[in-house]
N, C-alpha and C positions, 0 to 999 in steps of 0.2 A: 589554899589561899594564903597569901603572904600577910604577915602581921604588920602593924605600924612600925615596929622596930626594924623589920627587914627593909622597909622603904626608907627608913631614917628621916622621916618627916617630909619626904618628897612625895607629892601627889602623883599618881600614875597618869601618864598622858594617854589619851585615847587617839587612835588613828581613825580619822574620819576620811573614808575614801570618797573622793569627789569624781564623778563621771560626767560625761557630756550627754545632753539630750537635744535632739533635733525637734524643734517646735514649729509646726506648720499651722499657720492661721490663714483661713480663706481670705483672698484679696490682699495678701501681704507676702513679702518675701520670707523665706525660711530663716529662722534664727536659731542660735544654739545657746543653751544654758548649762551652767555647771551646777550640779546639785548632787545630793547624796542618794536621792531616789526619785522615781517618777511621781510619786505622790507629793513630794516637796515642790516639784515643778507645777503640778496641778494646783496646789494650794496657792502658790505665788501668782499663777495666772488668774485664779478666782479673785484675788485681791485687786488685780490690775484691770481686768476686762469685765465687760457686761456679761450677765448670765447666759444670754442667748448665744454669744460668741464663744463662750467657754465650752459649750456643747460640741461645737464644730472643730475644736482644736485637736490636732493629733500630735502625740508625743512619742518619740522613738529613741531608744538608746543607741548611741553611735560611739565608735572609738575616735580617738584623737586623729588618727590617720584619715578616717573617712571624712571627718569634719574638715580637715585641711583640703582634701580633694574637692569637696563640694564648694568650699570657699574659693579655691583657685578657678573652678569652673564658673562660678558666679562672677568672678572678676574678669574672666575672658568673655563673658556674655553668652556662654553656652547654655543650652536648655537644661532644665532640671529633670526632664523626663528620662533622659539616659541615665542620670545618676539614680533615679528612683528604680529603674529597671535593674541596674547593676547591684543596687543595695538589696532589692527584694530577691534577686536571684541567689539562691543559697548554694552551698557546697555540693549538695546532691544534684541540683539542677544543672550545674556545670558539667558534671560527669555522667549525667543520664544520656539516654539515647537521643532524646529530644534536644538537649544542649549540644551534643556532638553534631547533630544534623544542622542546627542553627549556625554553628561555627563553620561547618563545611560550606553552607550556602553563602555565608558572608565572604569566605575565602574565594569561592568561585566567582562571585560578583566582582571582587577586587581584581582577580586574575583576568577576567573578561575586559574590564575597564583598562587595565594595563596593556593587554594585547591590542585593543582598539587604538590606544594612543601610539603604540609602536607601529601599527599599520599606517596610521596617519603620517607619522614622521617619515616612514619609508616612501609614501606617495609624494610628500612634499619634496623630499630629496630627489626623487625621480623627475618631478616637475622642474626643479632647479637645473638638473642635468640637461633636460631637453631645451630649456631656455638658453643655457650657455652654449649648447651645441648649435642652436639656431641663430645665435647672435654672432657667431664666428663666420668663417668663410664657407662652412658647410651649410647646405640647405637641408631642411627636414623633409622626410618622405610624407606623403599624404596621411599615412597611418599615424606617424609621430605627431603631425600637426593636429589631427583630430584628438589624439590622446592628450596633447598639451592643452588644447582648448577645454577638454572635459575636466582636466585637473584644475585648470585656472578657474573655471566656473564653480567647481566643488569647493575650492579653497580660496574664494574671492576675498574673504576677510583677511587672510594672510597676505595675499597679493596687495590689497589696499593698504594695509599697515606698512608693508615694505616700501610702497611707492611714496607714502606720506613721510616716512623716515628719510627716504632719499631726497625728497623735495625740501624737507626742513634743513637738511645738512647744507643745501645750496651750493653755489659754485665756490671753488677753492682758490 
């Protein structure tokens, strides 16, 4: 231990580490507090809130980066449930068999959705080609006519939007 002469009259400064705590109160939005410990946050809540509400308060330590993510999500209006899931999902959960299966399932769903949209785009392009072929000097065969009518009925919202856009442009 240093003596007073070694300090030369300067009092030593203590480093007080302040960390962030996520405070969830029922029927209120999540808030963050900067404190030295969880007990300091509880003590502060006891001073500000009624005793029955203090019992329902949950306090969780978060990093500054997690806090920023949650604030951004709140600003964009996203739900808190996804943040809670990702916050509670630990390191081992991500690399466990269950976590890998969950990620594979999510990727498969996304891939299926992308394939469906690609299929729709291809069908709409085919419908456009048949319409342009029928609009020219060539006539469509009965099979092509039935296929065109089926595609037009399937994508009637696309056809309707295009017609409205064409009408709104008006004569030039």
